[in-house]
C-alpha positions, 0 to 999 in steps of 0.5 A: 539432475534428474531430480531437477528435471522432475521438479521442473514438469512437476505442477506445484507452484502457486502464484499469487497476483494482487488478490488472485491465486493461480495454478498450479503450474510448473517451473517451465509454465512459471518461466513462459509466463514470465518472459510474455509478461503475463505475471511479474517479478513482483509477483508472489510463489509458493510450493507445498513445503515452502511459503509466499515469496517475491519471484525476484527473490527466488533463486530459480527465476534470479536469471529471468529476473536480471534480464527482465530488469536490464530491459526495463532498464533500457526501455526507460532511458530510449522513451524519451527518444522514441517518443521525439522520433515518432511524434517530430516532423520536419517541413519537407515531409509530406503526409501520404494522401489516398488515392481516394482523396484526389477523386473528383467529387460526382456532381449530383443530378439535377433536381426534377423541374416542373416542366409544365412551368418550363415550358410556360411561355414569359410574356412582357406583363409577367416580367414587369409583374416580377419586377415591380414586385421588389420595388414598392416603397414597403419593400424597400422599408422591409430591407432597410428594418432588415439591415439595421437588424443585421448590424445590431446582431452583429455588434452584439455578437463582437461583444459577447465574443469580448466579454467570452474571451475576457472571461476565458483569460481571467478563468485560466490565470484564476485556474493557475493560480489555484492550481499553483497554490494547490500544489504547494499545500499538497506537497508540504502536506506530504512531506507533514505527512511523512514526518509524522508516520502518516506514510499512506497519507504522504503518499496520497497527497504526493501523488495529487502534487506530482499530477500538477507539475513535477517537483525539484529534486530535493522534494523528490528526495525527501519523499523518495523513501516512502515511495520506496517503502510504501508505494514498491516503486523501488527503482524510482526512488533508488535513482532519485537516491542515487542523484542525491548522494553526487550532490555537493554540499549534502551532509553526512545525516543525508548521505546515510539516509540515502544510501539506506534508501537504496540498500532498502529498494535493492533489498526489495528488488531481491539484489542482495550483493548489492544493497549489502555493498551499499549498506557497507557505504553507510556503515562506512560513514556512521559505523554504529547505525542501527538501521544500516546493522539492522538491514545486513542482518536481515539481508544475512537472513534472506540469504540463508546464513541463520546463525550469522542472523542471529547473532547480528540481531542479538548484537543490535538488541543488546545496545537497543532493548527498545528495537522490537525489529530486532527482537523479532528478527533474531527470533526468526532466524533463531527458529530456523537455526534451531532446526538445524542444529543440535545445541538450543540452547540460545532459545532460552534466553530468547524466551527471556527477552520476548517476555519482557519485551511484552510486557513493555510494548504492543508493537509485534506482540502477537507475532513475538507470542507466536515464537514463544510457542514455536521455541517452547515447541522445539525444546520440547516443553509441552506446558510451556506450548499450551502456556504460549498458545493461550497467551497468543489467543489472548491477543488481539488479531491485526494490531501490526497495522496500527503501528507504522514501520521504519521507512529505512528498514527492509521490514517486511519479513515481519509480515503474516506471509512469512509467519504462516508456515510457523503456524502450519509447522505447528499445527502438523507436529502438535497434538491438534486440540481444540486450542491449537485449532483456534491459533491455526485459525487466527493465522489463517485471518491474517493471510485473509484465508477466512474460508479455512479459519471457519473451517477449523474454527466449526472444529474447535467449538464442536471439541470445546464448546465452552472454551474461553479462548476459542469463543475468543477467536470465534469473535474475532472472526465475526468482528473482522468479516463485520458481523459485530452483533454475533461477536458482542454475543459472544464477548457478553459471555461469562466464560470471556470475562477475564480475558484480556481480549474481549475488552480489546474486540468490544472497544473496537466494535463499539467505535466500528459501530458510533457507540459512544456509550459503549466505548466510553464503558469498555475503554474506561475499564481498560485505561484502569488497568493500565493508564499507559495503554495506547488503545485506551488512551485512543479509545477515550480520545474518540469518545471525548471527541465525539463530546466535542472536547478537544481539549481533553482529547489532545491530553488522551493523545498527548498521553498515549504517544508518549507511551508508543510514539508510532501508534497510528490511530492516535498519529492521525487524531493528533493530526485532525485536531491540530489541522482543524 
């Protein structure tokens, strides 16, 4: 108890809200900020020895998060009633009248008069002359012309008003027709992009469609997984899918998909119990659904049951060796379980499976290589650590963002916010060589701590100024911050000639700078070594597209998607070819 009191007063909590990092705060201050809504349950927090996690997933704040959710649910259910109460008036209601509105308007004083004129006597001749002046023949003709002009002007104005009315009616009808066409096209576009795996574009089109009018329930059900996974609208998406479940006529596949979406929404909210219950319902309809089994393993890992999670991931992977997420989850839970057990023999088959996966696919490639480094470190294999560090530095950073993620699996545990702690532990526990410093700098860049990364790189370069892997890390840093000429200067150094990462970095820079000849040279070299390399096939497709050879571009795109169907740049290029 005394320890808890001390911890609650210690200012060791940081808060990440959007792009800002605030703190440090103590536990009481964080609680007050949550209650006053200065921070949200979807913001992230961490302590010095922990990693970034959502407020809603932290056990210390579960009661507060539950109260906030209950308040949000009550608010959303009462919104319509409150709106009607605030804006409805009956005939017997009289608006309040301010006393100032009943005050008589003061009569302004009469203007000053010309006293001389007022006192001048009015003679008969004067009166006669003033009367005659309005009765001459010229004045009568003038008045007649004015009457005719007035009549003509009146008819012109009436005609102009009629024309304007017709124009307004026409414009409104055309606008309604345009909006209707635009809505249908946008909604179809959103659903199409979702089926292609282009979730960001799907979400953009869907939001534009909903700004015109509310989609029907079937369309909302189709888009709910995108709202949950990509837009973090877990509550809205969950309610849409709950409506789908109670509808009659839903087949088994539709019910399973709905349960999976609901489970993912609970997992994102940190409600692991409800997520687990919902996943069991999905498995009741389809016992061997791999997505449901994957999510159950992720739930176990989030609960801290690492041994059970490791075995569940392993069962999924044994039946589906192409599931990189299953292998990734198995690796992460194995790293955690290995910290608390003396028997680490399960790490050796894991290392073998990761090596086989790296020879087949590129998805989560650098992340899995990091686990190789960490696993060898746990086994005390110094040579294995050094070789794995080299493999890590020979990989192109930031590649995971170029792959689509499954909508029906809570894949976010694969993000670098969760991995950075392994980099930190490796760095703190190992001999800080120049290459290990380069590895640590890459991890820092992945979580956008570029200033710290640059500082470490400078230290690494001072210790190993000609080390090709340290130089490659520096080139990667320059490419990330847009300093392309400096990056290319490093990449052209002879020390980097044999590195795989060299070609990938150069190819990306060629495309970023729109240098077609450069891109053709670099990607042709990569393609000659591996004709199923998705990045090389995309690069060559980009080159021939720039040269207006659409048929050749489509051939490269088709070949690339056969190798890696979830590579986003190829998906976007295919969409462009099919849309034009």
